[in-house]
N, C-alpha and C positions, 0 to 999 in steps of 0.2 A: 360781102354777103351777110344778110341779117342772121342773127343767132337766136336760138330758142332760149330765152332768158329764164322762163319759168322753171323752177326746180322740179324735174320729173320725179326725182326720188321722194321729195317731200309730198307731192301729190299722191304717190303710190300708197302711202299709209292710209289716206282717206279712202282710196278706191278699194283697198283690201277689205275694209269694213263694209263698204257699200255693196261689193260684189258677192259677199257671203250669202249663200242661199239663193243666188240668182236663178240657177237652173231649176230649182224647185218651183218657183212661182212664175217664171217667165215674164215677170213684170218689167215693163219699160221704165217704171219709176226707179229701178235700181240705178239708173244713170243720173239721177237728180244731182246737181252740183258739178257734173263733169262738163268740160267745155264742149260747146257745139259750134259748128262752122257752117250753118245753113246759109246759102246764098243763091244768087240767081244764075250761077255758072251751070254749064252742062254737067250732068252727073259724072262723078269720077268713076272710072272702071278699075277696080282694085282686085287682084287675084290673091287668094290666101291659100298657100300650098303647104300641106303637112305630109309626113311620111306615110300615114295610114290612119283612117278612121276606124280601124279595128282596135286602136288603143284608146281606152276611156279618157286618158289625159288629153288627147287631141280632140276628142269629141266635145269635151267641156270647153276647151280653148276656142274652138270654132263656134260653138253655141254663143259664148259671150261676145265674140267678135261680131257675129251676126246681129245680136241685140244692140251692140254699141253703134254700129253703122246705121241701123234703123233710127236710133235716137238722134244721131248727128244729122242725118238726112243728106240727100244729094249724092249718094254713093251706091254704085252697083257692085256688090261683092260676089265674086265667083270663088267657090271653094274647090280646090283641086286635091283629090284624094290620091296619094301616091302609092297605094297598095295595088298589087296585081296578084291574082290567085290567092288572096287572103294574106299576103305577106308584103311588107314595105319593099318597094322596088326603086332603086336609083334610076334605072332605065325608064320606068314609067314616069317618075317625077320629072326627069329631063324632058321627055316628050311632052308632058303637060306644059312645061315652061315655054317650049318652042311654039306650041299651039297658041298659048296665051299671048305671046308677042305678036304672032300673025293675026290674032283677033283684035289687036289694038288696045291692050290694057295700058293704063296710065301709071300704075305702080304695082309693086309686088311685096307681099309679106310672105316669108318662107321659113319653115323649119326644115333644113336639109336632112334627108335620110342619111347621107354619108358626107362628111365634111370635105373629103377629097373628090369623091365621084361627082358631086354636084357643082364643084367649082367652075368647070368650063361652061355649064349651062347658065349659072348665075352671071358669069362674066358676059355671056351672050345677051342676057337681058339688059345689063348695064350698057353694053355697046349699042343697044337700040335706044339709048337715051331714056331708059325707064329706071327710076330710082327703086332700090331694093333695101328692105329692112329684114334682117334675119331675126327670128324669135325662137327662144328656148335653145335650139341648136345653132351653132355658128358654122361658118364656111371656112375652109382651110386656105392658107396662102395669102396673097396680097390682093384678093378681089376687093375692089373699092366700093363696098356697100355704103349706103347712107348711114346706117346705124345697126347695132345689134342690141336687142333687148332680151334679157334672160335672167334666170337665177344664177347666182354665183355657184356653179356646180362643184368647183373645187372646194369651196367652203362647205357645201352640203356634205361632201365626202368626209371632210374634217369633222363635221358635227357628228356623223355616224361613228367615226373613230373615237371621239371623245366620250360619246355615250357608251360605247362598248367598254372602255376603260373604267367608266363609272360603275357599270352594272356587273363587271367581272373583276372585282378588286384583287382577287387571287390569281387572275390570269385564266388561261384556258385555250382551247383549240377551236377555231371558227372556220366556217365556210364563207366564201365571198362569191356571190353570183354577179358577174359583170353584165353590162348591157350589150347592145349590138356592136360588134367590132366596126370601127370606123366612125361611129356616131360621136360627135364632140361631147355630148352629155355623158356618155359611157366612159370616155377617156378621162374627162375631168373628175367625175365622181370617184373613179378608181384612184386617180392621182391624189386626191385629197385624203381619202381613207388610208392609202399607203403611206402618205407623208406622216400622218399621226401615229400609225401603228409601228412604223419603222423607228420611231424614237423611243420605243420601249421593247422589252423582250418577254413580258409576262403573257401577252396574247400572241398566239401563233396562228397564222393563216395557213391551214393545212390543205385547203382546196380553194383555188381561185380560177373560175372558169366563166366564159361568156354563156349567157342563156337567152340572148337576143331580145331581152325585155319581154319575154313571152312566158306565160304561165305553164303551158305544156312542156316547153323546153326546160323550165326550171324543175319541173317534176322529174324529168329524165336525168338531169344533172345531179340533183340531190340523191335520187335513188342510187345512181352509180357511185357517188361519193360515199354513201353510207356503207357500201360493200367493203371498203378498206378503212373507213373511219366511222365506226358505228355510233359513237357517242360524242358528237360535237357539242360545244358549250353554247354556241349561238350561230345564227346564220344572218348575214347582212347582204342586202340585195340592192341593186341600183335602180329598181323601181318597184312599185307595189304589186304589179301583176306577177312578177317573179316571186315576191314574198308570199303571195297567195298559194302559188305552187309549192313553195318550200313548206308552208304551214300545213298543207294537205298531206305531204309526205311525212312530216314530223308527227302529226296526229296518228297517221296510219301505223307508225313504228313506235308509238308510245313515248315519244320524246317530248318532254315539257321544257322547252328551251326558248330564250328570247329570239324573236325574228324581227328584223328591222327592214322596213321598206323605204320608198322614196316616191313622193307625189301627193300624198295625203288624199287619195281617192276616198269617196264615201264608204266603199266597202272596207277599206283599210281602217277608217275611223271606227266603224262598227266592230271590226276584228279586234282592235285595240280595246274597245270598251268591254268586249266579251273575253279578253285575255288570250286570244289566239295569236295576236301580234303584240310586240312590246312598244314599237315606235315607228314613226314614218317621218319624212322630211317634207315640209310644206314649201312649195316654190311658187305659189300664186300664179297659176296659168292664166286666170282671167285678167289679173293685173298686167301680165306680160303682153297679152293680146291688145289690151286697150292702149298701153303706152306705145307699142309698135305702130298701131294705127294712127295714134296722135302725131307721131313723128312724121309718118308718111303723108298724112293729110296736110300738115303744116308746110311741108315741102311743096306739095302739088298745088295747094291753093294760095299760099302766101310767099313761096320762095324762101322759106325759113329753114335753115340747117340746124340740126341739134348742136348744142354747145359741146357735148361730149359724144364720141362715137359709141362707146359702150355704156349701156344703162343696166346695171346689175342689181337685181333685188336680192336682199339678204335672206337666205333660206332660214326656216325655223324648225326646231325639233318639236314634234307633236307626240305626246305620250298620254296616258290616261289622266294625267294631272291638268292638261290644258287643251282637251279635245275641242272645246268651243272656240278656240282661236283659229282653227283651220278655215280656209276660204269656203269649203263645201260642207261645213259642219251641219248647217240647216238641212241639207239634203240627206244626211245620215241620221237625222232625228236627234241630234245631240242637244241635250238640255242646256239652255243658256246661250245657244248659238245666236249670233246676230242675224236679223232678218232685214230685207231690203227696205229702204226708206219708202214711205208712202206719200 
């Protein structure tokens, strides 16, 4: 079987620059220099399934995916929104996959809501001879997906931990807001943070609770935590939405403490520039979407398998010192942010 020889990771560096600010302009020119595979074949029918478009992270990822397939050409992209009743639902996402298979899709890109719960449904897609690439979140077990593209979430958690040690040289007590139970990203980010903090004893995690990647849930968790621990020295969160909730509660209680998020959303970049957050972690969702689609298209059109199953983009710490390096800096109006090629 042919192998995908081009280095995906080396290409990702260029794409991160090209993708910055893409959602602000909506310009197709952002894809200049990226590979296109326009041909005379029938259009490929690709489904792109995410846990919920109530998450700004996935809205951005889907937007870039839609722009990319339009540039590539010859692809019918169907976006599957896994939320039900305003919340991500593994049951809904499973039903979406079953319907997509029945409708005759050629390939699937999916970010599973729950790594365990979605495993049978993803296996069912594969059993129908449809290649699957997971993006951002992985699937549990031995499900034989074509590839996984995502940020190294364990390393992202480590980066958060190292940053805490840097900004709290005398130690202190912190709150940790974990993500959605069962989501691979939440599991991995917690593991990386715990790995780093367990190697020292100056910083103590006095509260570590899930807040479902949701702002409102984070507000509730932090308010409850402050009842017994009224003066934390920092709050670290597994995504930016939870960091926004934590920042809201901190401000309401007169707490001037570092709050660290994960995702580098435009709102987080603005909060960092205004001093309401200390840092976030960039994981390049646009780059993830493009690389996942590249792998799937290469398989469907050319029979080419990826040389490696896992393609992990290295996360980056974003603080007030390097805001312009974030993928969505232009959307946040950050001075010096890269803009799409014209």
